[in-house]
SEGUNU-776197 format. One record per residue (C-alpha): residue in one letter; chain; x, y, z. Coordinates in nm, 3 decimals. Example, Ala and Ser with C-alpha at 12.3 -4.5 7.8 and 13.67 -1.06 7.14 Angstrom:
residues 2
<r res="A" chain="A" X="1.230" Y="-0.450" Z="0.780"/>
<r res="S" chain="A" X="1.367" Y="-0.106" Z="0.714"/>
END
This chain:
residues 201
<r res="M" chain="A" X="-0.219" Y="0.844" Z="-3.045"/>
<r res="A" chain="A" X="-0.458" Y="0.758" Z="-3.329"/>
<r res="G" chain="A" X="-0.669" Y="0.554" Z="-3.086"/>
<r res="Q" chain="A" X="-0.694" Y="0.848" Z="-2.846"/>
<r res="L" chain="A" X="-0.801" Y="1.081" Z="-3.127"/>
<r res="L" chain="A" X="-1.070" Y="0.836" Z="-3.241"/>
<r res="H" chain="A" X="-1.202" Y="0.803" Z="-2.885"/>
<r res="R" chain="A" X="-1.216" Y="1.181" Z="-2.847"/>
<r res="I" chain="A" X="-1.412" Y="1.212" Z="-3.170"/>
<r res="V" chain="A" X="-1.657" Y="0.941" Z="-3.061"/>
<r res="F" chain="A" X="-1.730" Y="1.110" Z="-2.727"/>
<r res="S" chain="A" X="-1.757" Y="1.454" Z="-2.890"/>
<r res="I" chain="A" X="-2.022" Y="1.312" Z="-3.123"/>
<r res="F" chain="A" X="-2.205" Y="1.158" Z="-2.826"/>
<r res="Q" chain="A" X="-2.215" Y="1.495" Z="-2.653"/>
<r res="F" chain="A" X="-2.323" Y="1.675" Z="-2.970"/>
<r res="I" chain="A" X="-2.621" Y="1.448" Z="-3.033"/>
<r res="A" chain="A" X="-2.717" Y="1.414" Z="-2.666"/>
<r res="P" chain="A" X="-2.601" Y="1.724" Z="-2.472"/>
<r res="S" chain="A" X="-2.660" Y="1.786" Z="-2.102"/>
<r res="F" chain="A" X="-2.710" Y="2.118" Z="-1.927"/>
<r res="Y" chain="A" X="-2.728" Y="2.227" Z="-1.566"/>
<r res="G" chain="A" X="-3.037" Y="2.420" Z="-1.466"/>
<r res="Y" chain="A" X="-3.345" Y="2.380" Z="-1.251"/>
<r res="E" chain="A" X="-3.336" Y="2.001" Z="-1.289"/>
<r res="G" chain="A" X="-2.970" Y="2.001" Z="-1.187"/>
<r res="E" chain="A" X="-3.049" Y="2.192" Z="-0.869"/>
<r res="R" chain="A" X="-3.332" Y="1.951" Z="-0.789"/>
<r res="T" chain="A" X="-3.099" Y="1.655" Z="-0.841"/>
<r res="Y" chain="A" X="-2.840" Y="1.821" Z="-0.617"/>
<r res="S" chain="A" X="-3.092" Y="1.872" Z="-0.335"/>
<r res="R" chain="A" X="-3.211" Y="1.513" Z="-0.361"/>
<r res="N" chain="A" X="-2.857" Y="1.376" Z="-0.353"/>
<r res="R" chain="A" X="-2.761" Y="1.589" Z="-0.053"/>
<r res="K" chain="A" X="-3.051" Y="1.442" Z="0.143"/>
<r res="L" chain="A" X="-2.970" Y="1.081" Z="0.055"/>
<r res="E" chain="A" X="-2.592" Y="1.054" Z="0.051"/>
<r res="G" chain="A" X="-2.549" Y="1.033" Z="0.426"/>
<r res="E" chain="A" X="-2.769" Y="0.723" Z="0.425"/>
<r res="V" chain="A" X="-2.611" Y="0.535" Z="0.133"/>
<r res="I" chain="A" X="-2.243" Y="0.640" Z="0.129"/>
<r res="K" chain="A" X="-2.013" Y="0.514" Z="0.402"/>
<r res="G" chain="A" X="-1.647" Y="0.580" Z="0.318"/>
<r res="L" chain="A" X="-1.481" Y="0.443" Z="0.005"/>
<r res="I" chain="A" X="-1.714" Y="0.310" Z="-0.262"/>
<r res="T" chain="A" X="-1.638" Y="-0.037" Z="-0.396"/>
<r res="D" chain="A" X="-1.994" Y="-0.129" Z="-0.498"/>
<r res="Q" chain="A" X="-2.171" Y="0.147" Z="-0.685"/>
<r res="S" chain="A" X="-2.487" Y="-0.062" Z="-0.721"/>
<r res="K" chain="A" X="-2.567" Y="0.013" Z="-0.355"/>
<r res="L" chain="A" X="-2.607" Y="0.386" Z="-0.416"/>
<r res="E" chain="A" X="-2.980" Y="0.351" Z="-0.461"/>
<r res="G" chain="A" X="-3.193" Y="0.662" Z="-0.487"/>
<r res="M" chain="A" X="-2.912" Y="0.903" Z="-0.578"/>
<r res="L" chain="A" X="-2.920" Y="1.051" Z="-0.926"/>
<r res="Y" chain="A" X="-2.660" Y="1.117" Z="-1.193"/>
<r res="G" chain="A" X="-2.840" Y="1.366" Z="-1.412"/>
<r res="D" chain="A" X="-3.152" Y="1.178" Z="-1.519"/>
<r res="A" chain="A" X="-2.994" Y="0.838" Z="-1.446"/>
<r res="Q" chain="A" X="-2.966" Y="0.636" Z="-1.127"/>
<r res="L" chain="A" X="-2.618" Y="0.669" Z="-0.975"/>
<r res="S" chain="A" X="-2.633" Y="0.298" Z="-0.893"/>
<r res="K" chain="A" X="-2.622" Y="0.231" Z="-1.269"/>
<r res="S" chain="A" X="-2.445" Y="0.530" Z="-1.423"/>
<r res="G" chain="A" X="-2.188" Y="0.789" Z="-1.320"/>
<r res="C" chain="A" X="-1.894" Y="0.562" Z="-1.236"/>
<r res="E" chain="A" X="-1.651" Y="0.845" Z="-1.322"/>
<r res="A" chain="A" X="-1.805" Y="1.053" Z="-1.043"/>
<r res="V" chain="A" X="-1.756" Y="0.759" Z="-0.807"/>
<r res="A" chain="A" X="-1.395" Y="0.728" Z="-0.926"/>
<r res="I" chain="A" X="-1.323" Y="1.095" Z="-0.853"/>
<r res="Y" chain="A" X="-1.489" Y="1.057" Z="-0.513"/>
<r res="N" chain="A" X="-1.264" Y="0.758" Z="-0.434"/>
<r res="V" chain="A" X="-0.951" Y="0.941" Z="-0.549"/>
<r res="L" chain="A" X="-1.026" Y="1.229" Z="-0.313"/>
<r res="M" chain="A" X="-1.100" Y="0.988" Z="-0.026"/>
<r res="L" chain="A" X="-0.772" Y="0.803" Z="-0.083"/>
<r res="K" chain="A" X="-0.585" Y="1.134" Z="-0.082"/>
<r res="N" chain="A" X="-0.753" Y="1.235" Z="0.247"/>
<r res="R" chain="A" X="-0.930" Y="1.522" Z="0.072"/>
<r res="P" chain="A" X="-1.292" Y="1.401" Z="0.094"/>
<r res="K" chain="A" X="-1.568" Y="1.578" Z="-0.093"/>
<r res="L" chain="A" X="-1.941" Y="1.515" Z="-0.095"/>
<r res="M" chain="A" X="-2.061" Y="1.301" Z="-0.384"/>
<r res="S" chain="A" X="-2.345" Y="1.547" Z="-0.443"/>
<r res="D" chain="A" X="-2.090" Y="1.825" Z="-0.497"/>
<r res="I" chain="A" X="-1.888" Y="1.615" Z="-0.741"/>
<r res="I" chain="A" X="-2.196" Y="1.528" Z="-0.945"/>
<r res="R" chain="A" X="-2.307" Y="1.892" Z="-0.948"/>
<r res="D" chain="A" X="-1.961" Y="2.007" Z="-1.062"/>
<r res="L" chain="A" X="-1.957" Y="1.750" Z="-1.342"/>
<r res="Q" chain="A" X="-2.303" Y="1.865" Z="-1.450"/>
<r res="I" chain="A" X="-2.206" Y="2.233" Z="-1.446"/>
<r res="Q" chain="A" X="-1.904" Y="2.155" Z="-1.664"/>
<r res="Q" chain="A" X="-2.134" Y="1.967" Z="-1.903"/>
<r res="T" chain="A" X="-1.935" Y="1.643" Z="-1.892"/>
<r res="L" chain="A" X="-2.246" Y="1.421" Z="-1.868"/>
<r res="V" chain="A" X="-2.361" Y="1.253" Z="-2.189"/>
<r res="N" chain="A" X="-2.734" Y="1.228" Z="-2.263"/>
<r res="R" chain="A" X="-2.816" Y="1.380" Z="-1.922"/>
<r res="G" chain="A" X="-2.613" Y="1.110" Z="-1.749"/>
<r res="R" chain="A" X="-2.785" Y="0.813" Z="-1.912"/>
<r res="W" chain="A" X="-2.472" Y="0.742" Z="-2.117"/>
<r res="G" chain="A" X="-2.234" Y="0.831" Z="-1.837"/>
<r res="T" chain="A" X="-1.953" Y="1.085" Z="-1.864"/>
<r res="N" chain="A" X="-1.715" Y="1.203" Z="-2.133"/>
<r res="P" chain="A" X="-1.389" Y="1.074" Z="-1.983"/>
<r res="F" chain="A" X="-1.179" Y="1.328" Z="-2.171"/>
<r res="D" chain="A" X="-1.367" Y="1.616" Z="-2.007"/>
<r res="M" chain="A" X="-1.289" Y="1.494" Z="-1.655"/>
<r res="M" chain="A" X="-0.958" Y="1.680" Z="-1.673"/>
<r res="M" chain="A" X="-1.149" Y="2.003" Z="-1.607"/>
<r res="L" chain="A" X="-1.265" Y="1.874" Z="-1.271"/>
<r res="L" chain="A" X="-0.925" Y="1.725" Z="-1.181"/>
<r res="E" chain="A" X="-0.781" Y="2.071" Z="-1.241"/>
<r res="E" chain="A" X="-1.057" Y="2.243" Z="-1.044"/>
<r res="Y" chain="A" X="-0.984" Y="2.011" Z="-0.750"/>
<r res="N" chain="A" X="-0.608" Y="2.084" Z="-0.777"/>
<r res="L" chain="A" X="-0.515" Y="1.720" Z="-0.827"/>
<r res="N" chain="A" X="-0.166" Y="1.642" Z="-0.957"/>
<r res="Y" chain="A" X="-0.250" Y="1.437" Z="-1.265"/>
<r res="E" chain="A" X="-0.106" Y="1.331" Z="-1.600"/>
<r res="P" chain="A" X="-0.306" Y="1.179" Z="-1.888"/>
<r res="M" chain="A" X="-0.191" Y="0.829" Z="-1.986"/>
<r res="E" chain="A" X="-0.239" Y="0.725" Z="-2.348"/>
<r res="S" chain="A" X="-0.181" Y="0.354" Z="-2.288"/>
<r res="V" chain="A" X="-0.159" Y="0.086" Z="-2.022"/>
<r res="A" chain="A" X="0.212" Y="0.048" Z="-2.099"/>
<r res="E" chain="A" X="0.278" Y="0.418" Z="-2.033"/>
<r res="A" chain="A" X="0.084" Y="0.407" Z="-1.706"/>
<r res="E" chain="A" X="0.263" Y="0.092" Z="-1.592"/>
<r res="E" chain="A" X="0.599" Y="0.251" Z="-1.663"/>
<r res="K" chain="A" X="0.523" Y="0.572" Z="-1.474"/>
<r res="M" chain="A" X="0.320" Y="0.449" Z="-1.175"/>
<r res="K" chain="A" X="0.503" Y="0.459" Z="-0.844"/>
<r res="D" chain="A" X="0.400" Y="0.319" Z="-0.507"/>
<r res="G" chain="A" X="0.102" Y="0.516" Z="-0.378"/>
<r res="D" chain="A" X="0.005" Y="0.650" Z="-0.721"/>
<r res="M" chain="A" X="-0.347" Y="0.602" Z="-0.857"/>
<r res="L" chain="A" X="-0.482" Y="0.553" Z="-1.206"/>
<r res="L" chain="A" X="-0.832" Y="0.680" Z="-1.279"/>
<r res="V" chain="A" X="-0.907" Y="0.467" Z="-1.583"/>
<r res="T" chain="A" X="-1.196" Y="0.442" Z="-1.829"/>
<r res="V" chain="A" X="-1.245" Y="0.134" Z="-2.048"/>
<r res="W" chain="A" X="-1.499" Y="0.001" Z="-2.294"/>
<r res="N" chain="A" X="-1.707" Y="-0.278" Z="-2.143"/>
<r res="H" chain="A" X="-1.660" Y="-0.609" Z="-2.328"/>
<r res="G" chain="A" X="-1.396" Y="-0.479" Z="-2.568"/>
<r res="V" chain="A" X="-1.513" Y="-0.206" Z="-2.802"/>
<r res="K" chain="A" X="-1.892" Y="-0.234" Z="-2.811"/>
<r res="L" chain="A" X="-2.057" Y="0.107" Z="-2.810"/>
<r res="F" chain="A" X="-2.388" Y="-0.012" Z="-2.672"/>
<r res="K" chain="A" X="-2.225" Y="-0.206" Z="-2.388"/>
<r res="G" chain="A" X="-2.104" Y="0.126" Z="-2.250"/>
<r res="I" chain="A" X="-1.794" Y="0.235" Z="-2.063"/>
<r res="H" chain="A" X="-1.675" Y="0.199" Z="-1.707"/>
<r res="G" chain="A" X="-1.444" Y="0.415" Z="-1.497"/>
<r res="Y" chain="A" X="-1.275" Y="0.315" Z="-1.173"/>
<r res="V" chain="A" X="-0.960" Y="0.365" Z="-0.964"/>
<r res="I" chain="A" X="-0.650" Y="0.147" Z="-0.939"/>
<r res="R" chain="A" X="-0.398" Y="0.221" Z="-0.664"/>
<r res="K" chain="A" X="-0.045" Y="0.084" Z="-0.670"/>
<r res="I" chain="A" X="0.052" Y="-0.031" Z="-0.322"/>
<r res="S" chain="A" X="0.387" Y="-0.178" Z="-0.428"/>
<r res="D" chain="A" X="0.530" Y="-0.392" Z="-0.705"/>
<r res="S" chain="A" X="0.294" Y="-0.683" Z="-0.770"/>
<r res="N" chain="A" X="0.030" Y="-0.529" Z="-0.542"/>
<r res="Y" chain="A" X="-0.257" Y="-0.322" Z="-0.682"/>
<r res="E" chain="A" X="-0.595" Y="-0.237" Z="-0.529"/>
<r res="I" chain="A" X="-0.901" Y="-0.173" Z="-0.745"/>
<r res="Y" chain="A" X="-1.206" Y="0.027" Z="-0.637"/>
<r res="N" chain="A" X="-1.554" Y="-0.016" Z="-0.790"/>
<r res="K" chain="A" X="-1.451" Y="-0.220" Z="-1.092"/>
<r res="N" chain="A" X="-1.679" Y="-0.521" Z="-1.047"/>
<r res="Y" chain="A" X="-1.894" Y="-0.398" Z="-0.757"/>
<r res="R" chain="A" X="-1.743" Y="-0.596" Z="-0.469"/>
<r res="E" chain="A" X="-1.776" Y="-0.555" Z="-0.092"/>
<r res="T" chain="A" X="-1.404" Y="-0.477" Z="-0.060"/>
<r res="P" chain="A" X="-1.129" Y="-0.354" Z="-0.298"/>
<r res="E" chain="A" X="-1.016" Y="-0.613" Z="-0.550"/>
<r res="K" chain="A" X="-0.651" Y="-0.717" Z="-0.581"/>
<r res="A" chain="A" X="-0.419" Y="-0.763" Z="-0.878"/>
<r res="T" chain="A" X="-0.048" Y="-0.830" Z="-0.926"/>
<r res="T" chain="A" X="-0.004" Y="-0.618" Z="-1.242"/>
<r res="L" chain="A" X="-0.170" Y="-0.312" Z="-1.388"/>
<r res="K" chain="A" X="-0.270" Y="-0.512" Z="-1.695"/>
<r res="E" chain="A" X="-0.444" Y="-0.765" Z="-1.472"/>
<r res="A" chain="A" X="-0.615" Y="-0.484" Z="-1.281"/>
<r res="I" chain="A" X="-0.760" Y="-0.342" Z="-1.604"/>
<r res="G" chain="A" X="-0.858" Y="-0.685" Z="-1.735"/>
<r res="E" chain="A" X="-1.043" Y="-0.739" Z="-2.062"/>
<r res="G" chain="A" X="-1.187" Y="-0.390" Z="-2.099"/>
<r res="R" chain="A" X="-1.046" Y="-0.195" Z="-2.395"/>
<r res="Y" chain="A" X="-0.849" Y="0.104" Z="-2.264"/>
<r res="I" chain="A" X="-0.986" Y="0.449" Z="-2.349"/>
<r res="V" chain="A" X="-0.794" Y="0.690" Z="-2.128"/>
<r res="G" chain="A" X="-0.638" Y="0.704" Z="-1.784"/>
<r res="Y" chain="A" X="-0.520" Y="0.979" Z="-1.551"/>
<r res="L" chain="A" X="-0.217" Y="0.909" Z="-1.335"/>
<r res="I" chain="A" X="-0.273" Y="1.085" Z="-1.003"/>
<r res="R" chain="A" X="0.012" Y="1.133" Z="-0.758"/>
END
C-alpha cells in the first residue's frame, strides 16, 4: 500500500511539472494518426517499434505510449477493437499523458479510460495479488519501472494474458514478432519493478 501511494505521488509530480493538454495540436496529431494507422497497424501489436510515423502527443508512438498500445491490445483480445488513433486521442483528452507524451502515460489515470470503455477491471496492488486472482482468459495490463526503479530509465506498460496454469502470453513487452511465453506471472513480468496492474476479465 505504501509503495502504491509513493508511486501515485511520483506520477502526480510528473504531471504537475510537465502537464499535457488537448487542443489544436491534439487534433493535428489525431488526423495524422488516422491517415497512417492503416499502413502500420495489422492486428495485435507485439512490436511497438514498428509503429513509425504515428505520434503520441509530441513523441513518436514507436518509442512512447506503450500504455495506449496495451489498451489497444486488450480491446483486440476481447474482440472489441478500437482504432489506435481514437485511444490516443481519448488519453490526451483525459490528460493522462506526461510531458506531452515524451514521458509516457500516468498509469494510475488509465482507470478513467478503462471505465469509459466499459471494461471489467480491478486494480492489483502487487504481483502476488494478481497471481492469486487471475483466472484462465484473464488479462493483466501492467506497468513496471524499466531496470528496477530508475526514474530516467522510464516505465513500460504491456499486457499479459493467462491461457491456463503455467501458460501465459505477453504482448509488446520486449518488442518481438510474436507474443512471448511464460510459465508464471512473475516470470512474465520479469525484472521490472511493479508499479500497478489492472486485472481485466
